[in-house]
N, C-alpha and C positions, 0 to 999 in steps of 0.2 A: 131255599131251593138249591139243588146241586146242578151245576152245568160243567161237564168235563171234570177237571180237578178242583174247581173253585166253588165256593159257597156264596150265595146271594141272599139278601133279605128283600122280600117283596112286600110292599105296603103302599100306603097312600102317596108316598114320595117316589113311587116307582121301584124299579129293580136296582138295588145297589149292592156292590161287591163287598163282601166281608173278608175274603181270604185271597191269598196269592199262593198258588201251589204248582209244583212241577215234579215229575218223576222221570228219570232218565238213567242211562248208563254212562259210566265214564270210559275214557279210552283204556283204562286198566281193566275194564270188564266188571267193575263193581256197580251196584245199584245206588242211586242217589235220590233222596226224597227231600224236598224243601217245602215247608208250609209256613206261611206267615198269616197271622190274624191281625186285622187292623185294630189298633187301639184308638187312634185319632186319624181319620182319613184325610186330614187337611193336605192339600197338594196332590192328591191322587189324580191321575190323568183320566179317570173314568168315574162315573157316579159311584160313590162308595159310602160305607157306614162303618162305624167302629164300635168296639165293646162299650165304650163310655156312653154313647147314645142309647145303647140297648140296656143300660143299667147294670152291666156286668163288670165286677171288679177285676181288672186285668191280672193282678197278682194272685188272687184266689183262683182265677181261671187257669193260669199257667201252672200253679201248684197242683191243681187237680189233674190236668193233662199229663204233667210229668210223673205224677204218682201212678196213674193208670198205665203209662208207657213203661215205667220201671216194672210194674207187675207183669206186663206182657213179655218183657225181656226175661224176667225171672222164670215165667212159665215156659218160655221157649227153651231156656237153658235146662230146665228140669226135664222137659220132654226129650231133649237131645240125649240125656243120660239113660233113657229107657230104650233107645234104639241102638241095636248092635249091628256091626258090619257082618255080612255073611262070610263064613269061612272060605 
């Protein structure tokens, strides 16, 4: 379940937080996005769940996310080459 920027897993143990996310702008006017996915939620200040409990290999998960992100960046760079500034 998504609530705001965060992801939750809802099950028999209740609603537990899987991610920590924030999107904001810096004082320099750039956009900042931070997303963290719990691997081991020990010590979390709220009910939380991690990838390990969900049976997800954290290394494989990270590799997949990074590969897809790289593809998105490459696609954006390619799209940028097709756009020309008006004379």
